[in-house]
Backbone bond lengths (Angstrom), bond angles and torsions (degrees), N, CA, C in turn:
res aa  C-N    CA-C-N  psi(-1)  N-CA   C-N-CA  omega(-1)  CA-C   N-CA-C  phi
1 M - - - 1.451 - - 1.515 109.14 -
2 P 1.344 120.31 128.46 1.444 121.94 -176.30 1.518 111.20 -67.29
3 L 1.343 114.59 145.26 1.456 119.62 177.61 1.517 109.98 -71.84
4 R 1.329 115.98 140.44 1.455 120.78 177.80 1.520 109.13 -86.76
5 S 1.323 116.52 149.23 1.446 120.30 178.32 1.526 109.58 -70.71
6 T 1.340 115.41 159.24 1.462 120.02 178.22 1.513 111.21 -60.09
7 K 1.339 116.56 -37.13 1.457 120.78 179.45 1.520 110.91 -63.62
8 D 1.330 117.52 -47.04 1.461 121.21 179.02 1.517 110.85 -60.70
9 Y 1.326 117.01 -41.05 1.459 120.79 -178.93 1.525 110.79 -65.45
10 S 1.325 116.73 -42.87 1.469 120.72 -179.71 1.521 111.13 -64.18
11 V 1.327 116.50 -44.26 1.465 120.15 178.42 1.525 109.88 -65.46
12 G 1.332 116.97 -39.20 1.456 120.83 178.22 1.522 112.38 -62.04
13 I 1.328 117.30 -40.78 1.464 120.99 177.82 1.527 110.42 -64.22
14 L 1.328 116.70 -37.67 1.470 120.05 176.70 1.525 110.33 -63.05
15 Y 1.340 117.01 -45.63 1.464 120.37 175.29 1.531 110.62 -58.13
16 F 1.324 116.41 -41.92 1.455 122.23 -178.21 1.529 111.29 -59.40
17 I 1.319 116.25 -48.15 1.468 120.96 -178.88 1.527 111.20 -65.72
18 L 1.323 116.07 -45.83 1.469 119.51 -178.66 1.525 111.60 -66.36
19 F 1.329 116.85 -36.46 1.461 120.58 178.97 1.529 110.18 -63.79
20 I 1.327 116.90 -40.74 1.461 121.05 176.88 1.531 110.38 -61.18
21 L 1.325 116.76 -43.68 1.462 121.06 -175.74 1.525 113.41 -70.25
22 T 1.328 117.53 -17.09 1.469 117.85 178.47 1.531 111.75 -65.40
23 I 1.317 117.87 -22.97 1.471 120.16 -176.61 1.530 111.57 -69.65
24 P 1.349 119.29 -57.00 1.468 117.33 175.43 1.523 112.60 -64.06
25 A 1.338 116.96 -29.36 1.468 119.38 177.89 1.524 110.98 -63.57
26 M 1.326 116.99 -41.81 1.465 120.68 177.68 1.531 111.18 -59.98
27 N 1.334 115.85 -42.21 1.459 119.76 -178.65 1.526 111.89 -66.66
28 W 1.321 117.08 -35.68 1.466 119.70 177.66 1.523 110.40 -69.97
29 V 1.323 116.83 -43.26 1.465 120.56 -178.60 1.517 111.00 -62.12
30 V 1.331 117.82 -42.96 1.460 120.52 -174.30 1.534 112.09 -66.60
31 M 1.331 117.47 -20.53 1.459 119.99 179.79 1.529 113.34 -104.81
32 N 1.337 118.32 -5.84 1.467 119.53 -172.96 1.525 114.99 -132.81
33 V 1.320 118.83 -14.89 1.468 121.29 -174.75 1.520 109.36 -122.46
34 G 1.321 116.91 128.39 1.455 120.48 177.10 1.514 111.72 165.18
35 T 1.307 116.41 166.22 1.472 120.51 176.78 1.525 111.06 -77.45
36 V 1.334 116.06 -24.71 1.463 122.10 176.85 1.519 108.15 -138.01
37 C 1.332 117.28 129.94 1.458 121.77 176.85 1.526 108.59 -124.09
38 T 1.313 117.17 115.37 1.455 121.38 -179.59 1.523 110.29 -84.32
39 A 1.329 116.10 161.01 1.463 120.56 -175.39 1.523 112.21 -65.51
40 D 1.299 117.54 -44.66 1.462 121.23 -175.11 1.527 112.98 -114.79
41 G 1.308 116.85 15.66 1.455 119.47 -176.95 1.518 111.30 -135.25
42 P 1.317 116.99 -171.27 1.464 121.14 -177.93 1.524 112.30 -78.01
43 C 1.312 116.16 160.69 1.464 121.17 168.32 1.523 107.59 -75.77
44 L 1.330 115.63 142.65 1.460 120.53 -172.45 1.514 111.46 -118.96
45 I 1.336 115.60 151.94 1.461 122.94 173.33 1.528 108.02 -134.08
46 P 1.327 118.00 151.38 1.470 119.25 177.20 1.521 110.99 -77.30
47 V 1.321 116.80 134.84 1.469 122.26 176.44 1.521 111.33 -116.36
48 W 1.326 116.20 -7.18 1.457 124.19 177.84 1.523 106.12 -167.95
49 P 1.305 119.08 152.40 1.472 118.80 178.83 1.528 111.52 -53.48
50 G 1.324 114.93 117.97 1.460 120.57 179.20 1.513 114.91 84.38
51 I 1.337 117.90 -0.28 1.473 121.28 -179.10 1.524 109.12 -120.01
52 M 1.331 115.88 124.40 1.463 121.98 -179.31 1.533 109.64 -110.27
53 A 1.320 114.96 156.60 1.464 120.57 178.26 1.519 108.93 -144.48
54 P 1.330 117.99 150.69 1.468 120.56 172.75 1.526 110.29 -55.51
55 S 1.331 115.59 139.21 1.470 120.38 -172.18 1.520 113.74 -68.56
56 G 1.324 117.75 -9.45 1.460 119.51 177.25 1.513 113.71 -60.74
57 V 1.345 116.95 -16.68 1.473 119.30 178.59 1.523 111.40 -64.33
58 L 1.345 117.00 -20.38 1.464 119.91 179.35 1.528 111.53 -61.97
59 M 1.332 116.08 -28.89 1.462 120.08 -178.40 1.518 112.34 -86.11
60 A 1.330 117.42 -8.04 1.462 120.02 -176.07 1.520 111.74 -61.49
61 G 1.326 117.12 -44.15 1.461 120.33 -179.95 1.511 112.60 -62.78
62 V 1.347 115.69 -39.70 1.470 120.08 177.93 1.525 110.34 -62.01
63 A 1.341 116.20 -45.65 1.462 120.16 -179.72 1.520 111.47 -61.83
64 L 1.354 117.50 -38.77 1.454 120.70 -179.82 1.525 111.76 -64.95
65 V 1.340 116.71 -43.36 1.463 120.81 179.76 1.531 110.44 -63.19
66 L 1.332 115.98 -44.88 1.457 120.14 -178.65 1.526 111.23 -66.39
67 R 1.337 117.06 -40.10 1.456 120.36 178.30 1.525 111.13 -63.75
68 D 1.338 116.44 -40.77 1.458 121.04 178.34 1.523 110.55 -62.10
69 G 1.343 116.60 -46.56 1.464 120.92 179.70 1.518 112.36 -64.78
70 L 1.335 116.46 -39.15 1.459 120.78 -179.55 1.520 111.21 -64.17
71 Q 1.318 117.19 -45.37 1.467 119.80 178.86 1.518 111.40 -64.64
72 A 1.328 116.62 -39.70 1.467 120.12 -178.39 1.523 111.21 -64.95
73 K 1.336 117.83 -36.38 1.465 121.25 -175.42 1.530 113.63 -89.51
74 L 1.345 116.88 -40.06 1.463 119.38 -172.18 1.522 114.61 -120.86
75 G 1.340 117.80 -15.35 1.454 119.60 177.57 1.518 113.99 102.14
76 V 1.333 114.46 172.09 1.460 121.66 -175.12 1.524 111.95 -64.93
77 R 1.308 117.23 -36.68 1.470 120.62 -176.88 1.524 111.58 -56.72
78 W 1.336 116.78 -41.05 1.460 119.81 179.92 1.523 111.29 -68.55
79 S 1.327 117.14 -30.39 1.459 119.73 175.40 1.524 110.72 -63.27
80 L 1.325 116.35 -41.00 1.461 120.37 177.98 1.526 111.12 -65.45
81 Y 1.335 117.09 -40.12 1.465 120.37 176.56 1.527 110.40 -60.29
82 A 1.324 115.62 -43.54 1.464 120.16 -178.89 1.523 111.49 -62.96
83 I 1.328 116.49 -39.11 1.463 120.42 178.85 1.527 110.45 -63.00
84 I 1.325 117.33 -44.78 1.464 121.09 -178.58 1.528 110.99 -65.16
85 I 1.335 116.81 -47.98 1.473 120.32 -179.47 1.526 110.46 -65.90
86 G 1.337 116.15 -42.28 1.456 119.52 179.79 1.510 112.21 -63.37
87 A 1.331 117.19 -38.19 1.461 120.44 177.90 1.524 110.71 -64.15
88 A 1.344 117.49 -42.31 1.461 120.90 177.73 1.524 111.23 -65.61
89 L 1.333 116.29 -41.16 1.465 120.71 179.18 1.520 111.28 -64.42
90 S 1.312 116.21 -37.32 1.459 120.93 179.10 1.521 110.80 -61.15
91 A 1.326 116.63 -37.66 1.468 120.82 -179.89 1.523 111.57 -65.61
92 L 1.336 117.87 -26.73 1.464 121.19 -179.06 1.521 112.71 -80.33
93 F 1.333 117.58 -32.68 1.457 120.67 -171.07 1.528 114.65 -107.62
94 S 1.301 118.61 -10.51 1.456 120.95 -175.96 1.519 111.55 -81.47
95 E 1.326 114.94 162.31 1.459 121.02 169.95 1.530 108.02 -64.19
96 P 1.332 116.74 149.34 1.477 119.32 -177.91 1.526 113.78 -51.56
97 S 1.340 115.98 -39.21 1.471 119.02 -178.44 1.521 112.88 -69.64
98 L 1.328 115.99 -17.72 1.460 119.77 -176.64 1.526 113.50 -99.93
99 V 1.331 116.79 -11.17 1.458 119.78 -171.99 1.529 111.78 -58.28
100 L 1.329 116.17 -61.29 1.458 119.40 -177.58 1.524 111.67 -63.28
101 A 1.343 115.24 -41.71 1.463 119.33 -177.63 1.521 111.67 -63.28
102 S 1.327 117.37 -46.58 1.464 120.02 -176.93 1.516 112.04 -68.71
103 V 1.351 116.04 -40.07 1.462 119.48 179.85 1.530 110.60 -63.26
104 M 1.325 115.94 -51.25 1.458 120.34 -177.53 1.533 111.42 -65.69
105 A 1.335 115.99 -45.15 1.468 119.65 -177.19 1.522 111.33 -64.11
106 F 1.334 116.96 -48.25 1.458 119.62 -176.87 1.518 111.13 -66.14
107 F 1.324 116.40 -43.11 1.457 120.20 -177.42 1.523 111.52 -61.71
108 F 1.331 116.54 -51.93 1.462 119.53 -174.88 1.529 112.24 -75.89
109 S 1.331 117.53 -32.96 1.467 119.08 179.17 1.519 111.03 -70.14
110 E 1.340 117.04 -39.17 1.458 119.64 179.13 1.519 111.09 -70.23
111 L 1.321 117.33 -33.82 1.463 119.24 175.31 1.530 110.28 -65.23
112 A 1.330 116.12 -44.28 1.465 119.59 176.86 1.528 110.39 -62.45
113 D 1.330 115.39 -39.10 1.460 121.64 177.72 1.524 111.01 -60.21
114 L 1.328 115.92 -45.82 1.465 120.85 -178.85 1.525 111.77 -64.55
115 V 1.320 116.49 -39.51 1.471 120.50 -178.80 1.529 110.31 -60.09
116 V 1.323 117.21 -36.78 1.465 121.33 179.82 1.528 110.92 -82.97
117 Y 1.338 116.52 -42.80 1.472 121.15 -172.53 1.521 113.11 -70.77
118 T 1.333 116.91 -44.53 1.463 120.68 -170.66 1.528 113.87 -58.72
119 P 1.336 120.49 -48.64 1.473 118.74 -178.67 1.525 113.79 -71.29
120 M 1.346 118.01 -14.57 1.465 120.72 -176.41 1.522 113.75 -100.04
121 R 1.346 118.04 -18.20 1.460 120.35 -164.48 1.530 114.17 -66.63
122 K 1.343 118.22 -28.44 1.464 119.73 -176.86 1.524 112.57 -76.80
123 K 1.329 116.27 -41.09 1.462 119.86 -177.06 1.522 113.14 -89.26
124 W 1.334 115.99 -37.93 1.473 120.31 -176.30 1.518 109.59 -132.99
125 P 1.329 118.99 70.88 1.473 120.76 -174.56 1.521 114.05 -60.10
126 A 1.335 117.48 -40.10 1.467 119.53 -179.28 1.525 111.01 -68.97
127 W 1.350 117.08 -44.68 1.463 120.23 179.10 1.521 110.82 -67.51
128 A 1.325 117.73 -30.46 1.462 120.83 177.00 1.519 111.03 -62.55
129 I 1.339 115.94 -41.14 1.462 120.51 177.58 1.521 110.11 -61.46
130 M 1.335 116.49 -45.62 1.465 121.25 -178.02 1.525 111.63 -63.90
131 A 1.328 116.59 -52.71 1.461 120.75 -174.80 1.524 111.49 -65.88
132 S 1.321 116.71 -46.27 1.462 119.64 -178.67 1.522 111.03 -67.28
133 G 1.324 116.44 -37.31 1.455 119.63 177.77 1.516 112.05 -62.97
134 L 1.329 116.36 -39.39 1.462 120.47 179.99 1.532 110.99 -66.75
135 V 1.336 116.51 -46.50 1.467 120.28 179.35 1.522 110.61 -63.26
136 G 1.331 115.71 -47.73 1.462 119.81 -179.82 1.517 112.95 -61.29
137 S 1.329 116.76 -38.72 1.469 120.00 -178.21 1.523 111.38 -68.15
138 M 1.325 117.87 -36.45 1.461 120.02 179.44 1.527 110.82 -66.90
139 V 1.341 116.50 -43.82 1.458 120.33 178.36 1.522 110.35 -65.10
140 D 1.322 116.54 -47.54 1.459 122.32 -179.37 1.523 111.83 -59.68
141 S 1.329 116.46 -47.35 1.464 120.85 -176.82 1.523 111.46 -63.07
142 A 1.318 117.04 -45.43 1.466 120.22 -177.83 1.525 111.02 -63.68
143 I 1.338 117.20 -44.84 1.463 120.54 -177.36 1.524 110.82 -71.71
144 F 1.346 117.41 -48.32 1.465 120.92 -174.10 1.526 112.19 -64.94
145 L 1.316 117.09 -49.88 1.463 119.73 -176.58 1.524 112.10 -65.20
146 S 1.321 116.97 -39.80 1.465 119.09 -177.99 1.524 111.71 -70.75
147 L 1.340 117.95 -37.57 1.461 120.28 -178.36 1.528 112.21 -81.99
148 A 1.332 117.72 -38.28 1.464 120.23 -175.67 1.520 113.10 -80.01
149 F 1.323 117.32 -39.01 1.460 120.08 -172.44 1.526 113.29 -123.98
150 G 1.323 116.90 2.01 1.449 120.34 176.94 1.514 114.21 66.87
151 S 1.317 117.34 21.39 1.463 120.97 -177.70 1.521 109.28 -157.04
152 I 1.318 115.28 149.51 1.468 119.64 174.52 1.534 109.74 -112.58
153 E 1.357 114.51 32.64 1.463 120.72 -177.64 1.520 112.56 -56.91
154 F 1.327 116.71 -38.17 1.463 120.73 -174.58 1.526 112.69 -100.30
155 I 1.329 117.90 17.84 1.464 119.37 -173.85 1.529 111.61 -64.94
156 F 1.341 117.40 -38.38 1.461 118.36 179.97 1.521 110.72 -65.85
157 G 1.334 116.18 -43.35 1.459 119.65 178.59 1.515 112.02 -63.91
158 Q 1.333 116.97 -38.66 1.460 120.06 -179.65 1.529 111.02 -66.95
159 V 1.323 116.64 -43.95 1.462 120.04 178.02 1.524 110.41 -63.72
160 L 1.334 116.58 -40.88 1.463 120.16 179.38 1.525 110.99 -65.84
161 G 1.334 116.48 -42.76 1.463 119.71 178.65 1.509 112.31 -61.91
162 K 1.328 116.79 -42.30 1.461 119.56 177.87 1.527 111.40 -69.33
163 F 1.336 116.30 -29.27 1.463 118.84 175.34 1.524 110.70 -63.85
164 W 1.349 116.86 -43.03 1.475 119.55 178.45 1.526 110.71 -61.69
165 M 1.331 116.20 -42.69 1.456 119.05 179.81 1.528 110.72 -66.00
166 S 1.336 116.50 -40.21 1.469 119.86 178.03 1.521 111.11 -64.61
167 L 1.332 116.38 -39.01 1.462 120.75 178.58 1.522 110.84 -63.23
168 A 1.339 116.27 -44.79 1.462 120.26 179.68 1.523 111.04 -61.17
169 V 1.332 116.33 -44.19 1.466 120.17 -180.00 1.524 110.79 -68.24
170 A 1.333 117.37 -39.71 1.465 120.63 179.45 1.524 110.92 -61.26
171 L 1.333 116.94 -42.73 1.462 120.37 177.99 1.526 110.92 -63.19
172 L 1.336 116.10 -41.14 1.467 120.03 178.57 1.525 111.19 -64.58
173 I 1.345 116.48 -47.17 1.470 120.49 -179.83 1.523 110.77 -63.07
174 G 1.342 116.48 -42.54 1.458 119.72 178.67 1.517 112.22 -61.59
175 Y 1.336 116.30 -40.98 1.466 120.67 178.51 1.527 111.34 -64.44
176 L 1.336 116.83 -44.46 1.466 120.70 -179.35 1.524 111.31 -65.67
177 H 1.329 117.06 -39.91 1.469 120.48 178.83 1.531 110.82 -66.20
178 S 1.337 117.50 -39.29 1.461 120.11 179.72 1.528 110.74 -67.34
179 R 1.335 116.83 -38.65 1.467 119.76 176.90 1.525 111.40 -64.91
180 R 1.334 115.49 -40.57 1.465 119.57 179.72 1.528 110.22 -64.78
181 A 1.341 116.49 -43.04 1.469 119.92 179.81 1.523 110.95 -64.22
182 K 1.341 116.82 -39.90 1.470 120.49 179.12 1.522 110.67 -65.63
183 A 1.342 116.58 -39.12 1.464 120.17 179.11 1.527 110.81 -63.67
184 V 1.344 116.77 -40.32 1.467 120.73 178.27 1.525 110.86 -64.89
185 Q 1.340 117.24 -42.15 1.467 121.10 178.88 1.523 111.10 -64.48
186 D 1.336 116.72 -42.11 1.470 120.09 178.71 1.522 111.19 -63.02
187 E 1.340 116.38 -39.67 1.454 120.36 -179.86 1.528 110.86 -66.16
188 R 1.327 116.88 -40.18 1.461 120.30 178.23 1.521 111.44 -67.78
189 A 1.327 116.75 -33.25 1.460 120.31 179.65 1.525 111.20 -71.28
190 R 1.334 116.91 -30.67 1.465 119.82 -179.38 1.514 113.14 -77.60
191 R 1.326 117.34 -26.30 1.469 120.00 -174.24 1.524 113.81 -60.73
192 P 1.358 121.11 -45.27 1.484 119.11 179.53 1.527 112.32 -61.94
193 R 1.348 116.78 -40.05 1.476 118.87 -179.87 1.523 110.71 -65.58
194 Y 1.330 117.15 -40.52 1.454 120.50 179.55 1.523 110.67 -66.20
195 F 1.333 116.60 -40.32 1.453 120.51 179.79 1.528 110.38 -64.47
196 L 1.351 116.87 -42.29 1.458 120.97 179.72 1.526 110.68 -64.07
197 L 1.338 116.77 -44.52 1.467 120.40 179.95 1.520 110.42 -62.58
198 T 1.326 116.96 -43.83 1.457 120.98 179.80 1.526 111.13 -62.28
199 S 1.324 116.59 -41.30 1.468 120.77 179.98 1.525 110.75 -64.20
200 V 1.336 117.34 -43.32 1.462 121.38 179.69 1.520 110.87 -62.74
201 L 1.327 117.16 -44.62 1.466 120.66 -179.17 1.519 111.05 -64.66
202 L 1.320 117.09 -41.74 1.466 119.63 178.65 1.528 111.56 -64.88
203 M 1.335 116.92 -41.58 1.450 120.65 179.50 1.526 110.97 -63.75
204 N 1.336 116.34 -43.05 1.457 119.59 178.86 1.517 111.54 -63.06
205 R 1.308 116.71 -40.30 1.466 119.57 179.88 1.523 110.52 -63.02
206 L 1.335 116.42 -43.47 1.458 119.93 179.84 1.530 111.51 -64.04
207 L 1.335 116.90 -40.51 1.460 120.49 -179.73 1.516 111.70 -65.67
208 W 1.330 117.00 -42.93 1.472 119.68 179.90 1.522 111.37 -64.54
209 R 1.306 117.14 -40.10 1.467 119.23 -176.70 1.525 111.73 -73.39
210 S 1.350 116.54 -28.37 1.467 119.33 -179.20 1.520 112.39 -88.78
211 N 1.328 119.36 -4.44 1.459 122.89 -179.00 1.531 109.14 -87.19
212 P 1.372 117.74 117.32 1.468 119.74 -177.42 1.519 112.60 -67.66
213 I 1.318 117.98 -23.19 1.470 120.32 -179.91 1.521 110.00 -73.18
214 C 1.301 115.80 -41.18 1.465 119.63 -177.82 1.506 111.93 -80.63
215 G 1.346 116.89 -16.37 1.449 119.71 -179.41 1.510 111.24 70.20
216 S 1.310 115.15 -143.39 1.463 120.27 -176.55 1.516 112.00 -96.16
217 F 1.306 118.76 1.44 1.481 121.25 -177.31 1.523 109.97 -87.81
218 S 1.306 115.52 136.65 1.474 121.22 174.66 1.510 109.20 -136.08
219 P 1.320 117.62 131.24 1.450 120.35 179.96 1.529 113.14 -65.67
220 I 1.326 117.10 -11.87 1.462 117.43 -179.28 1.515 111.37 -112.65
221 D 1.360 117.11 13.04 1.461 119.66 179.59 1.524 111.34 -61.19
222 G 1.304 115.96 -29.91 1.450 118.56 -177.12 1.489 114.31 -82.93
223 L 1.349 118.29 -5.73 1.455 120.63 -179.34 1.514 110.27 -76.68
224 S 1.309 116.32 144.27 1.453 121.41 177.12 1.517 108.95 -102.99
225 I 1.320 115.40 123.74 1.467 118.42 -177.88 1.510 109.41 -125.93
């Protein structure tokens, strides 16, 4: 297995820490942020006209981006470590009613997410985000809503909200990957021209210096190649 650069490792550790922190952050958001907050239920936000969802879906896009970056830098194993640590951390900081629900939902939904995302991410990174996000959101919504609030009333809204977040992230990832691929192609296209120009300049310099008529002067001596 090739060694990773120090830069990749440092960025990967940052992704790792932030990915872990999204779990307690989701639990805080779902109980404190929203257009409507019920007394014994989650705070809600609109995800479609007439359709509400628990506000924790706002963090779904962040978690997807961090998970993608973590796998790219450190691999799948670190994603599993983050899920385990994040689930334990969630149990320490969540409201009592959310402890079991958040731990179980996040753990099993992220595992389902990984099973779909990992085999697809190299060939179809944007579609991997979409498909894994959809599978993960369905598992997460069913487990979390039923355990935390004893109802799956908002499951359609939650799945729809996470779909919007997954779509937004997929479009962003697809755009970034296409730009990166174009940059690599442009760089490869420039290399033959640069090599040819460098070869011509070097040949001309050698010819001018070896020509007894021209002496040691060359009109291109001042060029930097």
